[in-house]
N, C-alpha and C positions, 0 to 999 in steps of 0.2 A: 618141585614135584607137584603133580596133579593127578586127579583120579583117572584121567585119560592115560597117563603113563603107567599107572598101576594096572589098568585093564589090558594094555598092550603087553606088559611084562607077564601077565598071567597066561598069555597064550603060548609062551615058550616053556619047554621042559626045564627042569632044574639044572640040567647039565649045561645049559647056556649061560647060567648065572645072570639072568636078566633082572632078577630082583635085588642084586647086589649093587649098592650105590656107586661103587668105584669102577665097575666094569664098563668097558667101551660100549657094549650093547645097551646097558642101562642108560648111559648118557645119550646114545642115539635115540632110544625110545622116548627119553625125556624131551628131546628137541622136537620130535614128531608130536608128542602129546601137547607141547606148548602151542604149536601151530594149530592143532585141532581145537584147542581151547579158544584161540583167537577167532577161528572160523565160527565156533558156536556163539561167541559174543556178537559177531557181526550178524549172524542169522537172527539172534534175539533182538538186536537193535532194529533190524529190518522189519521184524514182526511188530515191534512196538511203535515204529514210525507210522503205522497205519491207524494209530489211535491218537486223537487230538491231545489227550492228557500227557503223552510222552513224546510226541513228535517235536523235532527241533530243526532249526535252520531251514535248509531246502525242503526237507520232508514236510515241515509245517507249512511252508509256502505252497507246496503241491496240494496239500489238503485244502487250504484256503482257496486255491484257484478253482477247485471243484464247485465252489459256491460263489465265484466271482468276487472274492474278497482279496485285497492286496495289502501288503505291509506298507504302512504309512511312513513318510519321511517327516521327522519332527522339526521343530523350529530351529534347532541347533544344527540341522543337516544330517543327523544320524538316522538310521532306520529304526522303526519301532522294535523294541526288544521282544524276545520270544514270549515272556510271561504276559505282557500287556496284549500282544497280538493273539495269544491263545485265549485269553479271557474275552476279547472282543469277538473272536471267531465262534466261541461257544455260545455267545449271546445271539449271534446272527443265525446260526444253523437252525434252531428250532422254528424260525419264522421264514425260512427260505421257501419261496413259492415261485421261483423263477425271476424274482426281482421286480421292483416297480410298485409294490403295494404302498399305501399310505403309511402303514405301520413300519414297513421296512425303511422307507425314506426318513421318517421322523426319528426312528431308532438310530440309523446311520449318522444323521446329523448330530443327535445328542451325544453319541459315542465320540464323534469327531471333536466335540467341545469338551470331552472328558466326563460327561454325565452318563448315567446308566442307560444301556441300550433297551433292555426289557424292563419296563416299569412294574409290570405285574410280578416278575421274579424278584425285583428289588423290594417290592412291598412285602412279599412273603419272607424275605430275609430279615427285614427290620421290624416286622410285627412281633410283639412279645409272645413268648411261648404260651400256648393255651388260650390265646385271644384271637377270635376270628376277625375282629375289626378294632380299629383304634382311630379316634377322631383326629388326633395329631397326624397319624400316618396318612389317613385319607386326605387331609388338607394338603399335606406335602406332595402326594402323588398327583393331585389335581393341579397344583401349582407347577409341577415339573412338566405335566402334559401341556399346559398353556405356554411354557417357555419356548418350545419349538412348534410352530403351527404350520400345517400343510394345507394350503387352499387350492383345491382343484379348480381347473378351468380359469386360467389367469384373466383378470379383468383388464380391458384396454379401452381407454376413452376414445370416442369417435364423435365427429361433428360434421354437419353439412349445412351449407348456406344456399338460400334460394336464389333463383334467377330473377331478373327484373320483372316487375308486375306487368300484366296486360290489363287493358281497360275495356270494359263492356258497359256502355251507357254511363251511369253514375257509380259503377262498381269496379273496384280493382281486385284482381285475383292472381294467384300464383299456385302452381302445382309442383310439389317436391317429390322426387323419387328417392326412396331410401332402400338401398340394396346392401344387405350384409348377412352373414351367417353367424348364429349364436347358439349356444347350448340351451338357452332358455329365453323366454320373452322378457322384455324389460320395458319400463315406462320412461319416455324421453323427458328432457327438459327443453321447453320451447321458449325462445326469446323473440317476440314479435315487436319490431321497432318501427315507428312511424317517422319518416324523414321529412315529408312534405305534406301539408294538409292534415286534417283530423279524420278520425274514423268512427263510425257507428255501425251497429248491427254486424258485429264480427261473427264469422262462422269458420269452423275447422271441421274437416271431415276426412276420414280414411276411406278412400273410394272402394277398396276391395271388400271391406266388411260393412260399410255403411255407418259405422260408429262416428260420433262427432259431438260438437258443442255449438251453442249459439249464445250470443250475448244479448242481454236485455237492452231496451231503449235507453235506460238510464246510464249505461256505460258510454263514456265519450273519451276517445283517445286524442290528445293534443299533439302537435308536431314536437318531436324530440323525446316523447315518452316511450317506454318499453313495457310491454305486457309480458310477464313471465308466467308460464303454465308448467306446473309440476304435478306429481301425483304421489299419494301415500302408497305403501306396499300393497294395499287392497285396491288401488286405482282411484280413490276419491280425489277429486280435483282440488288443487290449491292454486289460486290465481292472485297475482299482486301487480300493482303499478307503483314502483318505488317501494315505500314502506307501507302502502295502503293495501289491505286485503280486499279484493273485489270478487271473491269466489261466489258470493251470493248473487252476483249480477250475471251469472251464466245458468243455462239450462241444458239438459241433454238434447240431442238432435230431434228426438221425437216429442220433447216437451213434457213427457209424462213421468220421467224418473229423475233421480238425482244426477247431476253432471259427473261424468267420469272421463278421464283422459284416456284415449285409445292407446293400447300398448303396441310396442314393436315386436312382431312375432318371430324375428330371426330370418325372415325371407323378404323378397322384394315387395314393397308397398308404395302406394301413391297417396300423398296428403295434399288436400286442396284447402287454401286459405283465401277468404274473401272479406272485403270491407267496403261499406258504402260511404259516400261523402255526407256532408251535412244535409239535414232534411229541414224543409221550411217550417214544419210544425214543431221542431225542437230547437233548431239552431237560431242564433241571432246574427244580425248583419255585422255586428262588431265583434263577433266571436272569432277565435283563432283557427277553428277547424275548417272554415270555408265551405264552399259548395262544389268544389272540383274534386274528382275522385283522387284519393290519397296515394302517395308513394310509400311503400313499406318494404322491409326485408325480414326474412324469417331465418333464424338459426336453430337447427335441431341438434341437440347433444344427447348422447346416450353412452352406456357402458356395454361393451361387447365382451361376452365370456367365451374365450377361445377354446376350440376343440384340442385335445391331446396336449394340454399344457397344465402346469401347476406352479404355484409359488410357495416358497419356503420362507417364512418370516422368523428371523433369529435376532435376539437382542445383541446390540453392538457391544455393550459393556456387560459381557456374560458373567464375569466374576461379581460385579456389583449386583446383578440381578439375582444370582444364587445367594448372596449374602442377605439380600432383602427377603428372599423366601425363607431362609433359616430364621431370620429375626421374626418374621410374621407367624411362622408355624411353631417356633420353639424347638426345632430339630437341631441337635448339636453334633450329629454324626457326620461322616465323610460322604460328600456327594460327588466329588470329582474322582471317579474310579479309574479312568484311563488317562493316557497322555493326551492333553489337549493340543489341537492343531491351530495354526494361525488362521484368522478369519478369511484371508484371501484364498485358502485352500478348500473352504466349505463348498464352493461351486463345483470343484472337481469331485468331491465326495458325492454330491447329488448326481452328477453326470455318470458316475460309476454305478449308482444304485437304481436310477430310473430305468423303466422299461424301454425297449427299443421303439423308436418312432415317437417318443413322448419328450417334450421339452420342459425342463424345470429350471426356474430362475430363483436365485437367493436374494432376499431383501433383508436389510438390517434395520432394526427399529431402535429408537432411542427411548429409554424409559426414564421419565421424570417423576420421581415420587416425592410427595409432600407429606410431612409429618403433621397430622391434625390431632395429635394426642393432647388431651386437656390436662392442664397442670394448675394446682392451687398454690398460692404463695401468700404468706402472712408477713407483713413488714410493719415495723413501728418507727415513728419519728419523734425524737425527743428534742425539745428546744429549751435553751437556757439563755435568758436575756438579762443584760445590765441596762438599767434606765438612769439617765442623768438629766436633771431638770435645769434648764437655763432661763427660767422665768425671771423677769425684772420686777422689782417691787420698790416702793418709796416709803420712807418713814420720817416722821417729824418728832423731835424730842423737845419738850418744854421743861425748863428748869429755872431756878433762882440763881442769878449771878452776883447778887449783893453779898458783901462780907461785913462782919462786925469788927470794927477797929476801935480799940480803946486807946485814947490819947491822955496821958497824964502830965503833959507839959504845962508848966505854970508860966504865966506872963503878966506883966503889969502894963497898964496903959494910963497915960495922962492926957486928958482932953481939955482943950481950951474952949470955953464957951463960945459958941458960934452964933453968928447973926445970920438970919435967913437970907437976907439980901446981899450978904457980904461973904460969908464962909462957904467953902466947897465941901462936897462929901468925901472926896478922896484924900483928904489931909487929916491932920490930928485934931481938927476942931470937933467938938461935940455939941449936941443940941439939947441935952438933958440938963 
């Protein structure tokens, strides 16, 4: 029975016995009421499917498609379940601006790894009640932000090698055309190698702007040596030959200011390099530089920042990286909120999130952490020794070896008077 059946029965007079449970009319009205109840449930489900908190299956997929979000296929081959998909969609929707923003890309990659999409929302969830800020939470959020980095305008290394030199009198020169487009100007790295003969009075000049450098007379380049010219972020010159710094042996083109390496502006420029041969007032006849104009080659290297590109840098060992963050910040809560995807799928996530016409590339980084924690240790060493002496010594003992013997034997002797010239001593003769 249902309230739909009761409402239908109330429409009939008592004579029809519509309110009696055993009547045929009552059973008919009950069947109709059951169908009407099913229709009501379907209508309610249809209305709830328009809300992300209640939508399921295809209805949830339809809502997500409005924002360009698709259900992910997990590592075991199954599709992302409704609950995980709903949480991710609710995190994406507040930041939906048509796709392609740095925050949207970083958030999508974090959620693909299983980490929070919106770090600000995550911060509010884990901040203790009644506290506006917490040092532990702030350090945790900062570490999570650095875990997935989005670098706009992908860097690409470029290089160009000069043509053979031309000789004018005792001077060798070469002009290099550098044509490329970049989002910003950069400072090049110049390798100036002398292959035959030595060089003095080196000059470098960018012909379109007039900026350049000159070497002093004290700088001498020998055959086989390479002069490397680079610049600091401010443009200050750094020059070296091997391991020797020779920056002090250069001056600016006008000779009145500190030497600075001309930048590459991101458009076509022409660079002229010249070098003179040995000079009679400085060079010696037995010197290796010689007096013929030298041969040299110039290689210009720079980094080009490309338009409509970005790089996403992600740790390869993401679980280890998260464990390190928890150990460093002391946070013991759950950081993996979503189902993590395999690393080979992250590029597809970036492709789905990026704006049209923009190219994004995923790069994986390796994190090598060393523990420099100081530890104190106290140890004791006990020694027990047995000593045995094997020294040799000599001793002399002096004593009396004579013994007293008492003889009480009695004897008689008869002596015959002896004559000295006749008797002998060993016989019984006597001489008394």
